[in-house]
Every structure is written in C-alpha cells, then in structure tokens.
N, C-alpha and C positions, 0 to 999 in steps of 0.2 A: 352967577346963577346955576346952579349945577341937578338935574334930579337922576337918582341914581334907580336902574329895576332893571332886577333880580328873577332871573326866570330857573327852571332844572330840578327843584323841588320835589319831593316827592317820597314816594311809602316806596322800599325794597327791598327787596333776603335776603340774609346775610351774604356776603360775599358777589354779592352784586356789584353795577353799577351807575352810578349816576354821574350829569353834564351841567354843571349849576356855571349860568350865566350874568353875566352885572352888564348893564350898557347905559355910561351918563348920553344925557343928551342935556342941550343948551347952548349956550353960545358965551363967547369972551372969558374961556378958560383954555387954561393946558393943564394936562393931569401928567404927576409926578409919577407919586406909588400910586399903584392898586393892589386890592388885598383883598383875602376871609378871612373872618373871623367865626365862632360859632360861641353856642352860649347853652348850654344844657342845663334843667330844670334844676334848680336849687345849686348850679355852679356859676361863675365866675365868669363872662365872656373872655373867650381867648383866640390867640392869633391859630390860623390854621396856614397858612402861606399869605406872600403878599411879592408884589414883583418891581421896581423899579422903570423908570420910562426906558431905563438905558440896559434894563434886560437884565439885572442881577436879581438873586431869587434868594428868598428864604423862606425856607419852612419848620413846621413846628416840627420837635423829633418824630413823635409818634408818628404822623400821619407823612413825610418822607417816606416814599417810594412804593403810595401806595395811590398818594394824590401828587395830580400837577397841576401846576398853576401855570396859564399863558394868558398874554392881550393882544391885542392890534391897535396897535394907536390911533391908526388911520378909524379907527370906527370907535374908540374909545370907548371899546369895552372888555373886561377880563373876565378867564374860563376858570372852572376847576374843574377838573377830570379825579371824580372820583371813584378808585377800584379796589374791590378787594374790600366793600364792606363790614365794617363791625357793625354789633348792637350798640358800642360803647361811642360812635359815629352820630349817636341819635342826636340833634339838637337844630336850635334856629341859626343857621346860619348867611348871616350879616356881610352885605360889599361894605369897605371903606375906601376913599378915596381922596385923598391931597393933593391939592394944588396947588400950579406952580405959582407963586409969586402972592402965596396966599396965605397967612393962616389957619390953622384950625383943621380937623378933616373931616367929610363928611359921608353920612349913613344909608343904606336904605333899608327898607321896611323889616327888611329877614325872610328869607325861606325857607322853610320847612321841611329839613331833609330827617326818615323816620325810616330805621333798621330795625328789620324782625328777625328774629330766631330761628 
C-alpha cells in the first residue's frame, strides 16, 4: 500500500514560481521512479519530469530549464520547482510513482496549477 499526497499548487502570475511536493506514505515498499505529469483541459496527460532512485533525470523538453525535479529518498518525497511559469503551464499536476518489485504505477489525486497572464 502506498498513498501519495501532493501539495504546493495554486494561482500564480506569469513569471512566478511554485514548488510542488509529493510525499509517499505507507509501509512495505521502496520507490523506484518518481515523477510528475500534467493534464490541461481538453488535452492528454503528459510527462513533466521524472527521476529514478539512482538520480537519473528526464524532463519534457518544454519544461527543461524552467522546472527542476528532485527527490529525497529517505523521505519518499519528490519535488518539482517551477520557475518562469507561463499560462500554458496551467494544468492539474499529478504525482506518479513506480515501486521496486511491483508492477504498475501509483498516482496522486492531482494538484491544480493556474498561471495567469
């Protein structure tokens, strides 16, 4: 069992910053990959960034350079620092994790990010 709790979303003006957090709670698991996806109204869910337990990073090309993903393995927490936000970044952001030794992924409930022009 794993529960993902996301926080840090909100309303910000273009050019501003937000820091998203996703903390995994429970017992009997070890997280492999942690990442963030987003979904804007009328669009498909897309990858923002993810990081493996060993620290390998992967960013969506639009986000790279503005967004920074990091994780604290001891706390089972992943962060997404978002700078220079644009209106097109407006979406629901979902935390995603993959566990060692288990098939399938786990998803958070999502946190709304709204960027005004």
